[in-house]
N, C-alpha and C positions, 0 to 999 in steps of 0.2 A: 718564183712567182708568188705574189702576195694575195692573200685572201683575208677579208675582214668579215666578221660575223658577230652577232649579239652573243654575249656570254650566257652560259647556262649554269645551273647549280653545280654540275660536276667540274666546273672551271674554278671553283672557290680556292683550291690550294694554289693554282697558278696565279690567280689574281693576287693572293696574299704574297706570293713570291715576288711578283712585279712591284707591289707596294713597298716591300722591304728593300728591293734593289733601288727603287726611286728614292726612298728615304736615305739610303746610304749615299747615293749620288748627291743629294741635297744637303748632306751632312746633318741629317735629322733622324738618324737611326733610333736615338733614344726616345723620340716622339711616336714612333710607329709601334703602337701597342695593340692594334687590332688582331683579332684571332679569326680562325676559320669559322667558328661559331658566330662571331659578330657579323662577318660578311654574309654567311648563309642567311641569317635572320634579316639583316638590313638591305640586302640586295635581292633576295629571293623569297623572303618570308611573306606573311599576310599583307604587309604594307610596304612594298619596296620603296626605298628612299632615293635610289640612284640606279643608273643603268651602266653597263660596261660593254665596250666593243673589244673584241680580241683580234689581234693581227697575227697571222700565221704566215710563215715563209716556207715555201716548198722549193727545195733544191737538192740535187744529188740524190734523188729518190726518197728523201725524208722531209717531213713537215715539222717545223719547230715553232714554238711560241716565240714571237719576235717583239711584241709590245702590246700595249692596251691603252684605252681611254675610258675614264670613269667620269660620268656627267649626270646632271640632273636639271630639272626645270626650275627657274625662278620666275619672277614676274616684274614687269616694268609698269608702274602706275602712270608714268608720263606717256608711254606708248599705248597703254591699255592692252598689252599683249604679253604672252609668256616669252621667256628668254631661255636660252640653253647656256648652262654654266659648266665649263670643263674644269673639273676638280684636279684630275691627274692625267697627264699624257707622258708615256714612257716607252722608249724603244731601247731594247738591249744594245749595248755597244757593238756587238758583232753584226748587228743588222742595220746600223746607222748608215746614212748616205745611200740608201736604196729607195728613198721616197716614201717610206712607211709613215713617218710623222705627218707629212703633207697629205698622204692618202687618208689617214685617220681624221685629220682636220677637215678635209674636203667631204668625207663621209658625214661628219657631224654637221657641217654647214648645210649639206643637202637635207639632212634630217631636220634641222632647224627650220629651213624653208618649208619643207613638206608639213611640218607641224604648226605653221603659222607664227613662228617666233619672230619677234621684232629685233632681236639681237643675239649674238653668240659671243660670250666673253670668258676670260680666264685671267688668272694672276700668274706672275712669274717672279722668282726671287731676283732682287736688284743685281746681284753679282753674276747671274747666269747669262753672260753676254752671248754665248752661242745660241741659246734659246731666243733671246731678245732679237738678235739679228735674223734668225730664222723666221720669227713671227712677223717682223717688219717686212721681210721679202714677200710674205704672203699678203701684205696689205693691212695687217693689224696695226692699230694705233694705240700707244700707251695712254692711259687715262691718268695723267700725272696730277690732275687737280683733286683726285680722290685719295683719302687715306683710309685704309682698312683698319677697323677696330675689331678686337676679338676678346671674348670672355670665356675662360675655360676653368675646369677643375674647381678649386676652392672658391675662386672669385665668382664663378657661375653659380655655385651653390649659395653663396652669400647673397648674390643679386636676387636669386629666386626666393630667398627668405625675406628680402627687404620689403619695405612698404608696398 
């Protein structure tokens, strides 16, 4: 049986474990440098930057951490409304095909509606065909006309120092 709940500060170690498992799946382990201290501060500190849902599966008398969704609000100037952005969605391999990913997305969609959001969006790696097919089945449409740009590390520092 599945249960979904908001994460609490005592979930930080599990959240970090999920992040590292997701990074490994996405072939990006080298980029997953977050620490428990980072997550404690940015998710549960004085000014939380994001929220997390924890998915737990109960079976055979035990409850196991099965997956998570990390999300935050953004804003659409065109709609004049907030949006919900899903940064990470991950279900452990042993718990896939049980409806957990769809349940997390449905939970987030209801949350977006209840918070007056005009949209709910996320990104997926181009090579991740299983995820792309899953999202399409749920009615999500790719936004192929947009290209994501990112500035990190030294380039971010240089931009911050520029004119």
